[in-house]
C-alpha positions in Angstrom: -4.8 -1.6 -32.7 -4.4 1.2 -30.1 -1.8 0.7 -27.3 -3.4 1.3 -23.7 -2.7 4.7 -22.5 -2.0 4.8 -18.7 -1.5 8.0 -16.5 0.2 7.5 -13.2 -0.2 10.2 -10.7 1.8 10.4 -7.6 1.3 12.6 -4.4 3.9 14.7 -2.7 5.2 12.8 0.0 8.4 13.3 1.9 10.5 11.2 0.0 10.8 9.3 -3.4 8.8 6.3 -2.5 5.6 7.2 -4.6 7.6 8.2 -7.5 10.0 5.4 -7.3 7.3 2.6 -7.2 5.4 4.0 -10.2 8.5 4.4 -12.3 9.1 1.0 -11.6 5.6 -0.1 -12.9 6.3 2.3 -16.1 9.4 0.4 -16.8 7.3 -3.0 -16.5 4.7 -1.6 -18.5 7.6 -0.8 -21.4 6.2 -0.5 -25.0 2.8 -2.5 -24.0 1.3 0.9 -23.0 1.7 4.6 -23.7 2.4 5.8 -20.0 2.6 9.4 -18.8 4.0 10.2 -14.9 2.2 13.1 -13.3 3.9 13.8 -10.1 3.8 16.4 -7.3 7.2 15.2 -6.1 10.2 17.6 -6.0 12.2 14.5 -7.0 10.9 14.5 -10.5 13.7 15.9 -11.8 16.1 12.9 -11.4 13.7 10.8 -13.8 15.2 10.5 -17.4 12.9 12.6 -19.4 14.1 10.7 -22.6 12.9 7.6 -20.8 9.6 8.8 -19.2 7.0 11.2 -20.4 6.5 13.4 -17.1 4.7 16.7 -16.0 5.0 18.4 -12.9 2.0 19.5 -10.8 2.8 21.8 -8.0 1.1 20.6 -4.6 -0.8 22.7 -2.1 2.2 23.0 0.1 3.6 25.6 -2.3 1.0 27.9 -1.7 0.7 29.7 -4.9 -3.3 29.3 -4.3 -5.3 28.5 -1.6 -5.7 24.9 -1.0 -9.6 25.3 -1.5 -8.8 26.3 -4.9 -6.0 23.8 -5.4 -8.1 21.2 -5.4 -10.4 22.6 -8.3 -6.9 23.3 -10.0 -5.9 19.6 -9.6 -8.8 18.5 -10.9 -8.6 20.5 -14.0 -5.2 19.5 -14.6 -6.0 15.7 -14.5 -8.9 16.0 -16.8 -6.8 18.3 -19.3 -3.9 15.8 -19.3 -6.1 12.7 -19.3 -8.1 14.3 -22.4 -4.7 15.0 -24.1 -3.3 11.3 -23.7 -6.7 9.8 -24.0 -6.1 8.0 -20.8 -7.5 4.4 -20.4 -6.5 4.2 -16.8 -5.5 6.9 -14.1 -3.4 5.1 -11.2 -2.9 7.2 -8.3 0.0 6.2 -5.8 -0.5 7.7 -2.4 -1.9 7.4 1.0 -4.9 10.0 0.9 -6.5 10.7 -2.6 -6.9 14.2 -3.2 -10.4 15.6 -3.4 -9.5 17.0 -6.7 -8.5 13.7 -8.3 -11.7 12.2 -6.8 -13.9 14.8 -8.2 -12.3 14.3 -11.5 -13.9 10.8 -11.7 -17.2 12.2 -12.6 -15.4 14.4 -15.7 -13.8 11.1 -17.0 -16.6 8.3 -16.9 -14.8 6.2 -19.5 -11.3 6.2 -17.7 -10.9 3.5 -15.0 -9.6 4.7 -11.7 -7.0 2.9 -9.6 -5.6 3.3 -6.2 -2.2 2.1 -5.3 -2.2 1.8 -1.8 0.8 0.9 0.2 -0.2 -1.0 3.2 1.4 -1.3 6.6 -0.1 2.0 8.0 0.4 3.0 11.8 -2.6 1.9 13.5 -5.8 4.2 13.9 -4.0 6.7 11.1 -5.5 8.2 8.1 -8.7 6.7 8.5 -11.0 9.4 6.6 -9.0 8.8 3.4 -10.2 5.2 3.2 -13.8 6.4 2.7 -12.6 7.5 -0.9 -12.2 3.9 -1.9 -15.8 4.0 -3.8 -14.4 6.0 -6.3 -12.0 3.7 -7.5 -12.5 0.3 -9.7 -9.5 -1.3 -8.4 -7.4 -1.2 -5.4 -3.8 -2.7 -5.7 -1.8 -3.2 -2.3 1.9 -4.3 -3.1 3.5 -6.8 -0.8 5.5 -6.1 2.1 8.5 -8.1 3.6 7.1 -6.6 7.1 3.3 -7.6 6.7 3.5 -10.2 9.4 3.5 -7.2 11.8 0.9 -5.3 10.0 -1.8 -4.2 12.4 -3.1 -1.1 10.2 -6.4 -0.2 9.1 -6.0 -1.6 5.7 -4.8 -5.2 6.7 -8.4 -6.8 6.3 -9.5 -4.3 3.6 -10.3 -5.5 -0.1 -7.6 -5.0 -2.6 -5.6 -6.9 -5.3 -2.4 -7.7 -3.3 0.6 -8.5 -5.2 4.2 -9.3 -4.7 6.4 -6.5 -3.5 7.2 -3.6 -6.1 10.9 -2.8 -6.7 13.2 -1.5 -9.0 15.1 -4.6 -8.8 12.1 -6.0 -10.7 13.1 -3.9 -13.8 16.6 -2.7 -13.3 19.8 -4.3 -14.8 22.1 -3.9 -11.9 25.9 -3.8 -11.9 28.0 -6.1 -10.7 30.3 -5.3 -7.9 33.4 -3.8 -9.5 31.1 -1.9 -12.2 28.8 -0.4 -9.4 32.1 0.7 -7.6 33.7 2.1 -10.4 30.6 4.1 -11.3 30.1 5.4 -7.8 33.8 6.2 -7.5 34.4 3.9 -4.7 37.4 1.7 -4.0 37.4 -1.7 -5.6 39.0 -3.3 -2.7 38.0 -3.7 0.9 34.2 -3.8 2.7 31.9 -1.0 2.4 29.0 -0.1 4.3 26.1 2.3 3.0 24.7 4.2 5.7 21.5 6.0 4.3 19.3 7.2 7.2 17.4 9.9 5.4 17.8 13.6 5.2 16.6 14.4 8.5 13.6 16.4 7.5 11.5 13.8 9.0 12.9 12.1 12.1 16.2 10.2 12.7 18.7 12.1 14.6 21.9 12.9 13.1 23.5 11.4 16.0 22.5 8.1 15.0 23.7 8.6 11.5 27.2 9.5 12.7 27.3 6.8 15.2 26.6 4.3 12.6 29.5 5.6 10.2 32.1 5.7 13.2 31.2 2.1 14.2 31.4 0.7 10.9 34.8 2.5 10.4 35.9 1.2 13.7 35.7 -2.5 12.0 38.2 -1.5 9.4 35.4 -0.8 6.7 34.9 2.0 4.7 31.5 3.9 4.5 29.5 5.4 1.6 26.6 7.7 2.3 24.0 9.4 0.6 24.2 12.9 2.1 26.9 15.5 3.5 26.2 14.7 7.1 29.8 14.3 8.3 32.0 16.6 9.9 35.6 17.0 11.5 37.4 14.1 11.0 35.0 11.8 9.2 36.0 12.6 5.7 37.0 10.5 2.5 40.5 10.7 3.6 39.9 8.1 6.1 37.2 5.9 4.6 34.1 8.1 4.2 32.5 8.7 0.6 29.6 11.0 0.1 27.4 9.8 -2.9 25.9 12.9 -4.5 22.4 12.8 -6.4 22.8 9.0 -7.4 19.6 7.7 -8.7 18.3 5.2 -8.9 21.0 4.1 -6.2 19.6 0.4 -6.6 21.4 0.0 -9.9 24.6 -0.1 -8.0 23.3 -1.9 -4.9 26.1 -4.7 -5.3 29.0 -2.4 -4.3 28.0 -2.5 -0.8 28.5 -5.3 1.9 26.4 -3.8 4.4 23.2 -1.3 4.4 22.3 0.7 7.6 19.2 2.3 6.4 15.7 3.7 7.4 13.0 1.2 7.0 10.8 2.9 4.4 9.1 0.6 1.8 11.6 1.4 -1.1 14.8 1.0 0.9 13.5 -2.5 2.6 12.5 -3.7 -1.0 15.7 -2.9 -2.6 18.2 -3.6 0.1 16.8 -6.9 1.3 16.1 -8.9 -2.1 19.4 -7.7 -3.3 20.9 -10.1 -0.7 22.8 -7.4 1.2 23.0 -7.8 5.0 20.8 -4.8 6.2 20.3 -2.8 9.6 16.9 -0.9 9.5 16.5 2.2 11.8 12.7 2.7 11.6 11.9 6.6 11.1 9.0 6.9 13.9 8.0 10.3 12.9 6.2 9.4 9.6 2.5 10.3 9.7 1.3 6.9 8.0 4.1 4.6 7.2 4.8 2.1 10.0 8.3 1.5 9.8 8.7 0.0 13.2 6.4 -2.8 12.3 8.3 -3.2 8.8 11.8 -3.4 10.5 10.4 -5.9 13.2 9.0 -7.8 10.4 11.9 -8.5 8.5 13.7 -9.2 11.8 11.1 -11.6 12.4 11.6 -13.4 9.2 15.6 -13.6 9.5 15.9 -11.1 6.8 17.6 -8.1 8.6 18.7 -6.7 11.9 16.8 -3.6 13.5 17.2 -1.1 16.0 14.4 1.2 17.3 15.8 4.6 17.8 14.7 5.0 21.0 17.3 2.4 22.0 20.1 4.9 21.2 23.6 4.3 20.2 24.3 1.2 21.9 21.4 -0.6 20.1 22.5 0.4 16.8 25.9 -0.7 17.0 24.8 -4.1 18.4 22.5 -4.4 15.6 25.3 -3.6 13.0 27.7 -6.1 14.7 25.3 -8.9 14.5 24.5 -8.0 10.8 28.3 -8.2 10.3 28.8 -11.7 12.4 25.3 -13.2 10.8 25.9 -11.9 7.3 26.3 -15.3 5.4 22.9 -16.8 7.3 21.1 -13.6 6.4 21.9 -13.9 2.7 21.1 -17.6 2.5 17.7 -16.9 4.2 16.9 -13.8 1.9 17.9 -16.0 -1.3 15.1 -18.4 0.3 12.3 -16.2 1.0 12.9 -12.6 -0.7 14.4 -12.9 -3.8 12.8 -11.9 -7.2 9.5 -10.2 -6.0 8.2 -9.1 -9.4 5.4 -7.0 -7.8 6.0 -4.2 -10.9 4.9 -6.7 -13.4 2.1 -7.9 -11.3 1.1 -4.2 -11.3 1.6 -3.6 -15.0 -0.5 -6.8 -15.8 -3.6 -5.8 -13.7 -3.3 -2.2 -15.2 -3.1 -3.6 -18.7 -6.1 -6.0 -18.2 -7.8 -3.2 -16.7 -7.5 -0.6 -19.8 -8.6 -3.3 -22.0 -11.6 -4.5 -20.1 -13.0 -1.3 -18.5 -16.0 0.4 -20.3 -17.6 3.2 -18.8 -18.2 4.3 -15.0 -21.5 2.6 -13.8 -21.4 2.4 -10.1 -23.9 0.4 -8.1 -26.6 2.1 -6.1 -24.7 1.2 -2.7 -21.5 2.5 -4.5 -23.3 5.9 -5.9 -24.8 6.4 -2.2 -21.1 6.2 -0.7 -19.6 8.3 -3.4 -22.5 10.9 -2.6 -22.2 10.8 1.0 -18.2 11.5 0.7 -18.8 14.7 -1.7 -21.5 16.0 0.7 -19.2 15.7 3.6 -16.5 17.7 1.6 -19.0 20.2 0.6 -20.2 20.6 4.2 -16.3 21.0 5.5 -16.0 23.7 2.6 -19.2 25.6 3.6 -18.0 25.5 7.3 -14.7 26.7 6.7 -16.3 29.4 4.6 -18.7 30.4 7.2 -15.7 30.7 9.7 -13.4 32.9 7.6 -16.3 35.2 6.3 -19.0 35.2 9.1 -21.7 34.8 6.4 -23.4 32.1 4.4 -21.8 32.1 1.0 -23.6 31.2 -2.2 -22.7 27.7 -3.9 -20.9 29.9 -6.4 -18.9 31.7 -3.9 -17.7 28.6 -2.5 -16.5 27.0 -5.8 -15.3 29.7 -7.4 -11.4 30.4 -7.2 -10.8 33.3 -4.7 -7.7 35.3 -3.5 -6.1 35.0 -7.0 -2.0 35.2 -7.0 -1.2 38.2 -9.4 1.6 37.5 -11.6 3.1 38.4 -15.0 3.0 35.5 -17.1 5.9 34.6 -19.1 5.7 32.1 -21.8 8.6 30.3 -23.0 8.8 30.8 -26.9 11.2 27.6 -27.5 8.5 25.3 -25.7 5.3 26.2 -27.5 3.6 25.0 -30.6 3.4 27.7 -33.3 -0.2 28.5 -33.1 -0.1 29.5 -29.4 3.1 31.8 -30.2 1.1 33.3 -32.9 -2.1 33.9 -30.8 0.0 35.1 -27.7 2.0 37.5 -29.9 -1.1 38.9 -31.4 -2.4 39.7 -28.0 0.6 42.2 -27.4 3.2 41.7 -24.3 4.3 43.9 -21.7 7.7 43.8 -19.8 7.8 42.5 -16.4 8.3 45.3 -13.6 10.9 44.9 -11.0 9.9 43.3 -7.9 6.6 41.9 -9.5 5.9 38.0 -9.3 6.5 36.1 -12.7 4.6 32.9 -13.7 6.7 30.8 -16.3 4.9 28.6 -18.5 7.2 26.2 -20.0 8.4 23.0 -21.1 11.6 23.1 -19.1 12.1 20.9 -15.8 14.9 21.9 -13.6 15.7 21.3 -9.8 15.7 24.9 -9.5 12.2 25.3 -10.9 10.9 22.6 -9.0 12.4 23.3 -5.7 12.1 27.4 -6.1 9.4 29.5 -4.5 8.5 31.1 -7.9 5.1 29.7 -9.5 5.6 27.9 -12.8 3.3 25.7 -15.0 5.4 22.7 -16.5 3.7 21.4 -19.7 5.5 18.2 -21.3 7.3 18.6 -24.5 5.5 17.8 -27.6 2.2 18.4 -26.2 -0.4 19.5 -28.6 -1.9 22.7 -29.5 -5.0 22.0 -27.9 -3.7 21.0 -24.7 -1.5 24.1 -24.6 -4.7 26.1 -25.0 -6.4 24.2 -22.1 -3.4 24.7 -19.8 -3.4 28.3 -20.5 -7.2 28.8 -19.8 -6.7 27.1 -16.4 -3.9 29.1 -15.4 -6.0 32.3 -16.0 -8.6 30.7 -14.0 -6.4 30.3 -11.1 -4.0 33.1 -11.2 -4.4 36.9 -11.9 -2.5 37.4 -15.0 -1.3 41.3 -15.2 0.7 41.0 -18.5 1.8 38.4 -20.9 5.2 38.6 -22.4 7.6 36.0 -24.8 10.7 34.6 -23.5 13.4 33.1 -25.3 14.2 30.5 -22.5 12.9 27.1 -23.1 
């Protein structure tokens, strides 16, 4: 019997949240399904490529093509990959399903579409995204330890509500000594983890440094997930910088206290692990209501919290409370928050849908809602085109890619099926001129490629010849190829 084929798609986001949740579900699916992860996250390179089948898709924020064209590009990438792996289910994790994803629905009538929609949205935010719900056969909302404070627009909407999803559902964690040894931390003494984000979105560095200094004053040591400390704060006096540790949840027992932002993944890893935590919500997120999550955890006796507007005094007071009441907090966690299991629940829902879904046959009301949504998107595109060109464009002009980026295509010979090599070689090659932009087509996936400014097309290793040909055709539609050359780079 054929295994279910499940394609997990994650949006770009500002952190690792979407990708981490879907990797948790992928682990829960295990050998019960053939799982593929397609992600726009720059963090995709931290996933073990031997454990996960993955492919990187550049988001529109890369600006390698106009945003209008990018949605068409996304649609074609999804359809090509879903056809390659014969996907029974496509599960999208993100707060706003992309138009390209939504339009691929009509191209894949025998594939079920799922929206994995995290709750606890900020009140009044992201409302247009909710109009895409009719395109999905199932909406899954993972539980949230702060949900008692949820006042957002998804609160009362229909969804399959499951337990919180966490890497702790599927990871074997190290004991205290093993974790500290793996992280290079002292095996003796109290250690607090201070993980207040990168600073790219909110959370002032002054608060991070104040948290570290206050913990040090208690005679503890500090581990931090980034090099944010200067001057006298160094490993010599109790501060340890953890570089590119993922997943950190595997080593969570190394710590006696956590001071963290109140993102979904952080809360649902640190709290169920039984570690006294202080949450400092990021108030600059576009959709995620971290204030509500932090308050909800505090209301339930699961953690302390401090609003960033209260400043250093409020943060240090919360840290003191967490240290003083650590035993009581741990007992409350054991009663209320241990062993969530949302990853397994999500996996079961996806497997059930993969075996029961037949063909997309929307009801008349659903079809009407879908058409209305698509008409609205078409109207917006027409209006933008009219404003920019001061003319009324034809449908063809609206839908065809425009302003193509001019590149020299470099195909990595070692990555390709032999048929593509022969075909490309027969077409001839020409060297790339100095100063011209090069587009690499490769199965290599590195941090330098993903975070770099040069365009590249990532194709998963061991892809079929037909898929390589589909992907080559797609890149020719969305880039202006001046020349093609072979490279011995992978």
